[in-house]
Residue, then its C-alpha position, 0 to 999 in steps of 0.5 A: m867366889w864361894n863364901e860363908s854368907k853364900s853357904l848360909m844362904l844356900s842352907k836357908i834356901s834348902v830348908w825352905l825347899f824341904m819345908a815346901l817338899l814336906v807340905v807337898c808330900l803331906v798333900l799328895a800322901p794319899r796318892l803316893v801311898a796308893r801308888l806304892i801299894f799298887m806297885s809293891h806286894s809287901a806294901s799292899d799287905a799293910g794297907n793305906a791307913l798304916f802308911l798314912l799314919t806313919i807319914y802324918a805322924g812323922a811329919i810332926p817331928a820333921g816340920a819341927l826340925l825344919v822350923i828349929f833349924n831355920i831359927f838356928l841358921s838365922r842366929i848363925g847369920k846374925g853372928i850368934v854361933f856359940a850360944g846357949e840358944n844354939i845348943r838348945s836348938l841342936r838338942q831339939i833337932s836331935w830329939c826330932c831325929f830320934i822321934g822320927a827314928a822311933i816312928c819309922i822303926l815302929s813302922a818297920l813292923y808292917y813294912l821293913p824298908w822303914l827300918a832303913i829310914g829309922v836307922a838313918a834318922a837315929f844315926m843323924g840324931l846321934i851325930l847331932r848330939v855329938v855336935k851339940n856336945v862340941f858346941s857346949k864345950a865351945v860355949s864353956l871355953q868362950d865363957d872361961a875366956e871372957l872371964t879371964i879377960 
């Protein structure tokens, strides 16, 4: 039977898989970019350096996001759900999305498909801001309830 602990474990495993995938992509980035440039005429106009700059710059917020998200999930696993630390984590994760979006949108100046990734990252950051605001309200209500009792 599927339950909360299995769902949380799946989330943690997924985060670790994405961390591993990020490392693999960083190691293979020169080969992947060379292959893309070989296969795409519009990509070949930009050259390797711009693609590698985008990938390595984008890896910084992506890595930070994964680490912060892993910490967030660990707190959830310990039963710490509506807490200030989680609000802070959600805020940091959303900023990672916005930074990644900015990198991709700037990179769309040399390769237009980056725009789609940038818009998706910005939208994810926006969704996370809404979730953060909901968490913030829940913490406020929880604090009020504890003061009432």
